[in-house]
C-alpha positions as a printed Julia matrix, in Angstrom:
458×3 Matrix{Float64}:
  -0.01   -0.14   0.12
   1.42    3.51  -1.27
   1.24    6.7    1.12
  -1.83    7.72  -0.27
  -3.48    4.48   0.67
  -3.46    5.63   4.65
  -5.46    8.73   3.69
  -8.51    6.91   4.78
  -7.14    6.08   7.9
  -6.27    9.65   8.48
  -9.48   11.14   8.13
 -10.61    8.62  10.89
  -7.94    8.99  13.73
  -6.38   12.25  15.35
  -2.69   10.67  16.21
  -0.05   11.32  13.32
   0.47    8.66  10.65
   3.77    8.4    9.44
   4.72    7.04   6.21
   8.09    6.29   4.05
   9.19    9.56   3.21
   8.47   11.64   6.34
  11.44   12.99   8.26
  10.36   11.12  11.2
  10.03    7.71   9.76
  13.74    5.97  10.29
  13.25    7.52  14.05
   9.7     6.05  14.37
   9.84    2.43  12.75
  13.11    2.19  14.77
  12.85   -0.39  18.3
  14.95   -0.98  21.12
  16.77   -3.57  19.55
  19.15   -2.29  17.09
  19.29   -5.64  15.52
  16.05   -5.11  14.27
  15.55   -3.49  10.93
  12.27   -3.63   9.6
  10.11   -0.89   7.07
   6.12   -0.59   8.34
   4.1     0.9    5.63
   2.87    2.87   8.23
   3.52    4.03  12.04
   0.26    5.58  13.5
   1.02    7.52  16.82
  -1.64    6.5   18.91
  -3.54    9.8   20.29
  -6.78    8.12  22.1
  -8.88    4.8   22.12
 -10.58    5.84  19.2
  -7.8     5.59  16.6
  -6.5     1.73  18.26
 -10.05    1.16  16.83
  -9.89    3.09  13.77
  -5.8     1.39  13.24
  -6.89   -2.5   14.45
 -10.2    -2.51  11.77
  -7.86   -0.75   8.86
  -5.33   -3.31   9.19
  -7.64   -6.33   9.79
  -9.53   -5.07   6.49
  -6.83   -4.31   4.39
  -5.32   -7.99   5.2
  -1.96   -6.09   6.85
   0.45   -7.17   9.44
  -0.11   -5.4   12.5
   2.44   -4.51  15.51
   1.88   -3.4   18.67
   4.09   -1.28  20.75
   3.74   -0.2   24.09
   7.43    0.49  25.66
   9.36   -0.82  22.5
  11.21   -2.96  24.5
  10.37   -6.45  22.87
  13.59   -8.31  22.8
  12.52   -9.92  19.5
  11.59   -6.67  18.15
   7.94   -7.55  17.82
   6.93   -3.65  18.12
   7.11   -3.49  14.45
   7.08   -5.36  11.04
   7.98   -5.34   7.69
   5.21   -3.74   5.5
   2.27   -3.75   7.93
   0.7    -1.34  10.48
   2.67   -0.25  13.96
  -0.05    1.15  16.55
   2.39    2.96  18.32
   1.39    4.39  22.28
   4.74    6.13  22.89
   2.43    9.67  23.72
   0.15    7.27  25.74
   2.28    7.37  29.37
  -0.43    8.67  31.59
  -0.76    7.33  35.26
  -3.83    8.25  37.55
  -2.68    7.03  40.93
  -5.49    6.25  43.7
  -3.34    6.63  46.76
  -7.02    6.16  49.03
  -7.94    2.61  47.08
  -4.05    1.66  46.36
  -4.69    1.62  42.84
  -3.26    2.85  39.65
  -4.26    2.5   35.91
  -1.5     3.16  33.37
  -1.89    3.66  29.64
  -0.35    1.56  27.17
   2.76    3.54  26.4
   4.03    3.61  30.25
   7.35    2.46  31.12
   8.25    1.29  34.56
   9.93    4.46  35.22
   7.06    6.3   34.56
   4.94    4.28  36.79
   7.37    4.28  39.65
   7.59    8.16  39.23
   3.89    8.3   39.84
   2.79    5.82  42.39
   5.97    6.75  44.53
   4.86   10.44  45.01
   2.08    8.63  47.18
   4.55    5.74  48.96
   3.19    3.02  46.93
   4.33    0.53  43.69
   3.59   -2.82  42.24
   5.51   -5.37  40.9
   7.6    -3.99  37.57
  10.74   -5.14  36.16
  14.27   -4.35  36.16
  14.78   -1.66  33.74
  13.2     1.34  33.95
  12.74    1.8   30.22
  10.4    -1.42  29.88
   6.85   -1.23  29.06
   4.46   -1.9   32.02
   1.84   -3.54  29.21
   4.46   -5.48  27.63
   5.94   -6.98  30.72
   2.61   -7.41  32.73
   1.1    -9.4   29.59
   3.93  -11.75  29.71
   3.67  -12.56  33.56
   6.18   -9.67  35.06
   9.18  -10.75  37.21
  10.54   -8.3   39.48
  12.24   -7.22  42.53
   8.6    -7.47  44.1
   7.29  -10.75  43.22
   8.19  -12.76  45.94
   6.23  -10.5   48.8
   3.08   -9.5   45.85
   3.36  -11.73  43.28
   4.12  -11.28  39.55
   2.68   -8.14  37.67
  -0.31  -10.16  36.21
  -0.75  -10.97  39.55
  -1.31   -7.75  40.39
  -3.45   -6.62  37.02
  -6.96   -5.51  38.71
  -8.29   -5.07  34.88
  -7.67   -4.09  31.35
  -9.05   -2.3   28.32
  -8.57   -3.86  25.49
  -9.54   -3.38  21.42
 -10.23   -7.14  19.82
  -9.44   -7.81  16.68
 -13.25   -7.24  15.34
 -12.87   -3.55  16.44
 -15.13   -3.85  19.97
 -13.48   -2.0   22.98
 -14.1    -4.64  26.4
 -12.81   -4.65  29.9
 -11.3    -7.71  30.96
 -11.56   -8.16  34.9
 -12.69  -11.14  37.46
 -16.19  -10.05  36.83
 -16.28   -9.22  32.98
 -14.67  -11.17  29.88
 -13.26  -13.36  32.76
 -11.98  -15.55  30.17
 -10.1   -12.81  28.17
  -8.74  -11.41  31.58
  -7.23  -14.92  31.9
  -5.65  -14.86  29.19
  -4.1   -11.55  28.95
  -2.38  -12.68  32.48
   0.74  -14.11  30.73
  -0.43  -14.68  27.32
   1.26  -11.41  25.98
  -0.56   -9.46  23.2
  -2.13  -12.28  21.38
  -5.85  -11.35  22.11
  -6.08   -7.78  21.45
  -4.65   -4.4   21.71
  -4.27   -3.1   25.3
  -5.35    0.3   26.03
  -4.95    0.65  29.91
  -4.03   -1.5   32.96
  -5.36   -1.05  36.13
  -3.09   -2.35  38.89
  -2.97   -3.18  42.92
  -0.5    -1.04  45.02
   1.59   -1.85  47.67
   3.19    0.16  50.05
   6.6     0.41  48.83
   8.7     3.91  49.42
  12.28    3.91  50.52
  13.92   -0.07  50.5
  17.06   -1.08  51.44
  18.47   -2.57  48.93
  21.37   -2.16  45.73
  24.34   -4.17  44.44
  27.07   -6.37  45.72
  29.97   -7.3   43.01
  32.37  -10.2   43.64
  35.22  -11.75  41.26
  34.05  -15.07  39.64
  35.96  -17.04  41.45
  33.82  -16.38  44.04
  30.84  -18.03  42.25
  30.38  -21.29  44.49
  30.12  -19.55  47.82
  28.08  -16.6   46.67
  25.5   -19.35  44.29
  25.21  -21.89  47.5
  24.58  -19.18  49.73
  21.89  -17.45  47.59
  20.39  -20.88  46.47
  19.93  -21.93  50.58
  19.23  -18.07  51.33
  16.66  -17.51  48.72
  14.62  -20.9   49.66
  13.78  -19.68  53.0
  14.2   -15.93  52.74
  11.67  -13.55  53.75
   9.17  -12.31  51.43
  10.6    -8.79  51.92
  13.91   -9.6   50.04
  13.74   -9.37  46.25
  17.24  -10.22  45.19
  18.47  -12.23  42.15
  21.79  -13.62  41.07
  23.79  -12.19  37.99
  26.82  -12.86  35.95
  28.24   -9.5   34.22
  31.34   -7.87  33.12
  32.37   -5.48  35.54
  30.3    -2.17  35.24
  32.03    1.38  35.08
  30.68    2.3   38.58
  32.23    4.49  41.13
  31.79    1.77  43.92
  33.62   -0.95  41.66
  37.61   -0.69  41.39
  38.96    0.24  37.88
  40.84   -2.96  37.29
  38.06   -5.03  38.07
  35.84   -2.81  35.23
  35.59   -5.38  32.1
  35.99   -8.85  33.85
  33.92  -11.47  34.74
  32.05  -10.71  38.17
  28.96  -12.54  40.05
  26.46  -10.3   41.38
  23.71  -10.11  43.68
  20.98   -7.41  43.2
  17.99   -6.63  45.33
  16.2    -5.27  47.59
  14.14   -5.35  51.23
  11.35   -3.78  51.72
  10.95   -4.26  55.58
  12.4    -1.98  58.02
  15.93   -0.8   57.43
  17.63   -2.15  60.38
  16.6    -5.59  59.28
  17.38   -5.06  55.8
  20.88   -4.22  56.96
  20.9    -7.76  58.96
  19.54   -9.51  55.69
  22.44   -8.11  53.69
  25.25   -8.19  55.47
  25.08  -12.45  54.82
  25.93  -11.59  51.41
  28.55   -8.68  52.53
  30.15  -11.57  54.6
  29.93  -14.56  52.37
  33.2   -13.86  50.41
  35.6   -11.31  49.09
  33.67   -8.39  47.94
  34.96   -6.51  44.68
  32.38   -3.33  45.36
  29.14   -2.65  46.84
  26.57   -0.2   47.04
  23.9    -1.02  49.49
  21.86    0.89  51.84
  18.88    2.87  51.89
  17.36    3.66  48.32
  14.25    4.99  46.7
  12.26    2.41  45.0
  12.32    4.24  41.54
  15.97    4.48  41.63
  16.79    1.01  42.63
  14.33    0.31  39.4
  16.57    2.52  36.89
  19.87    1.2   38.03
  21.16   -0.34  34.99
  18.82    2.3   32.55
  22.59    4.06  31.79
  24.09    0.98  30.58
  21.41   -0.01  28.68
  20.41    2.43  25.64
  17.91    2.11  22.76
  19.96    0.56  19.89
  22.19   -1.97  20.89
  22.14   -5.1   19.24
  20.33   -7.96  21.13
  19.49  -11.68  21.38
  17.72  -13.4   24.53
  17.01  -16.63  25.94
  15.23  -18.33  28.78
  14.66  -20.93  30.98
  12.49  -21.87  33.89
  14.84  -24.16  36.49
  13.16  -26.04  39.5
  16.75  -25.35  41.23
  19.75  -23.72  41.2
  21.77  -27.1   41.43
  26.06  -27.1   41.88
  25.89  -28.18  38.21
  23.66  -25.49  37.25
  26.31  -23.25  39.25
  29.11  -24.71  37.27
  27.31  -23.99  33.76
  27.11  -20.58  35.06
  31.22  -20.1   35.96
  31.63  -21.8   32.57
  29.68  -19.09  30.58
  30.15  -16.44  33.24
  33.92  -16.32  32.45
  33.31  -15.6   28.59
  30.59  -12.72  29.09
  30.67  -11.2   25.96
  29.83   -7.42  26.6
  29.49   -4.74  29.18
  25.69   -4.75  28.3
  25.0    -8.52  28.32
  23.07   -9.63  31.73
  22.54  -13.06  32.55
  20.37  -13.32  35.46
  18.56  -15.88  38.11
  15.23  -14.58  38.99
  13.21  -16.33  42.02
  10.13  -16.71  41.48
   8.73  -18.24  45.02
   6.94  -16.9   47.77
   3.87  -14.72  46.71
   4.33  -15.87  43.3
   4.05  -19.35  43.99
   0.98  -18.89  45.5
  -1.58  -18.32  42.79
  -2.1   -21.67  41.41
  -0.72  -23.02  38.05
  -4.06  -22.66  35.9
  -5.32  -19.28  37.74
  -3.34  -17.19  35.05
  -2.0   -17.73  31.83
   1.5   -17.84  33.25
   2.33  -21.41  33.97
   5.32  -21.81  35.95
   4.32  -21.9   39.53
   5.89  -24.61  40.55
   9.33  -23.18  39.0
  11.63  -21.71  41.28
  13.59  -19.76  39.13
  13.43  -18.13  35.81
  16.71  -17.47  33.83
  17.55  -14.34  31.59
  20.3   -15.18  28.8
  20.42  -11.22  27.94
  22.69  -10.84  25.3
  23.36   -7.23  24.6
  26.41   -5.48  22.57
  27.32   -2.5   20.76
  28.52   -3.6   16.84
  26.97   -5.69  14.48
  30.6    -7.08  13.58
  29.79   -8.79  17.2
  26.47  -10.43  16.17
  27.36  -14.15  15.06
  29.78  -14.52  18.15
  27.52  -13.23  20.56
  25.0   -15.1   19.6
  26.62  -18.11  19.41
  27.63  -17.39  23.27
  23.66  -17.09  24.13
  22.26  -19.74  22.48
  25.32  -22.71  23.62
  24.82  -21.61  27.08
  20.8   -21.81  26.64
  21.9   -25.28  25.23
  23.51  -26.01  28.43
  21.3   -25.04  30.67
  18.43  -27.06  29.17
  18.85  -30.82  30.81
  18.22  -28.79  34.12
  15.06  -26.84  33.1
  11.59  -27.45  33.69
  10.57  -27.59  29.87
   9.9   -23.74  29.0
  10.95  -20.5   29.38
   9.66  -16.94  30.49
   8.14  -15.66  27.46
   9.38  -11.97  27.96
  13.01  -13.25  27.68
  12.36  -15.28  24.43
  13.62  -14.21  21.09
  12.1   -14.18  17.55
  13.19  -17.9   16.68
  11.4   -19.51  19.72
   8.1   -19.63  17.95
   8.65  -23.58  17.95
   8.78  -23.96  21.82
   5.62  -21.81  22.46
   3.35  -25.12  23.78
   6.26  -25.81  26.0
   6.29  -22.24  27.73
   2.74  -22.6   28.6
   2.18  -25.88  29.45
  -0.97  -27.03  30.58
  -2.46  -23.55  29.65
  -2.28  -23.92  26.15
  -4.56  -25.54  24.83
  -7.29  -22.8   26.87
  -4.93  -20.28  25.34
  -6.01  -21.51  21.98
  -9.27  -21.72  22.78
  -9.94  -18.17  23.98
  -7.44  -17.1   20.84
 -10.21  -18.5   19.03
 -13.01  -16.75  20.29
 -11.38  -12.96  20.36
  -8.62  -13.27  17.01
 -10.14  -16.1   15.1
  -8.44  -14.8   12.39
  -4.78  -14.22  14.16
  -4.82  -10.88  13.04
  -2.4   -10.47  16.55
   0.19  -12.53  15.65
   3.42  -10.27  15.69
   4.19  -11.72  19.56
   5.32  -15.53  20.65
   2.17  -16.55  18.94
  -0.74  -18.46  20.12
  -2.51  -19.73  16.94
  -6.22  -19.98  17.48
  -7.81  -23.17  17.86
  -9.27  -25.2   15.08
């Protein structure tokens, strides 16, 4: 379709339609992952729900691919497509907090930095990610693992309702009392079921937490990994903390001689009384020689954006994921082997706990199925130069293959890449058939397929 073909759509929306030849076209088609270089026929900068309805109807009626872009953080680049229409929610970042009810409603373009800034003014928060530039909608629809998950559950467990434009152009509210089958599917099933325009969350009292980062040289991995494993199994749920493998970051609290060297990190926060938080963290300061640390009282939004300066938009990126029943000595050995070869300063390999409150939700209560797994592994390869794509992609794949014998059979959809479509049923386990039936009800033509796609049941 040429640029003139979108004139009819422009007459039915208030948002700007950007097509090839527009001075902002290249900027508007770019996504977080610099490896993705797709050329949509048009990008619609959504101004309101009416634009979403018009865009969905236009793409469906013209047989066009339709991509949804919230925060734009999708590692596989699902926020764009070749030759299709992109609904870009970047201008829709409003957050409405009700401090009395302890709830908040966020528009679909909101990032966690936006959300946490709004809610922290009232001393409140809900489970989000660990990068401030991550989109609220994308993270939540895939499940939502973050610092507060052990105490307050996943992001999707805190979802009260969502407004959705379905493939037939209808505007629906999904909640426990309205379109409850759709609500079930949205909590882990990603963007397969419609264009979500806003999300309402339960909030919790979270303000200044006691947290930060402790960094060790890689040679301390066994001592640190075993303490972390034993500690997190029974730790108070006020502690949300993960184990990671990086190159030593160029931060002031890490001596320069360790910058760029293989390191082990623990990162997280304690949301209870600060004196008890100091005692809890002391175990990680005592377990092995510390190369550098930054731990103390810190506003929760600051913790949520600690890594943002190292991870600007435009890095090359390739990710893999695995759920683990346990962090065994063998798994720690695999982590040490590949941790010694972390390929770039931006690459992150994290072992997130998903026990505590996240496991008090049944496997069939939401679409997110792996409630019996104890850890979610992210192998997030990120680097600057396209010349390193082959070698760094190989490191991610080899690491993932080495972990698979210890895995639970699937991976967290928010950490998967575009070539993981063949494992989609494994990633949803026993919930997949129900998801496929709901997909057939709300999107029988699979309009919303630019994602980790759940095909409609026959």
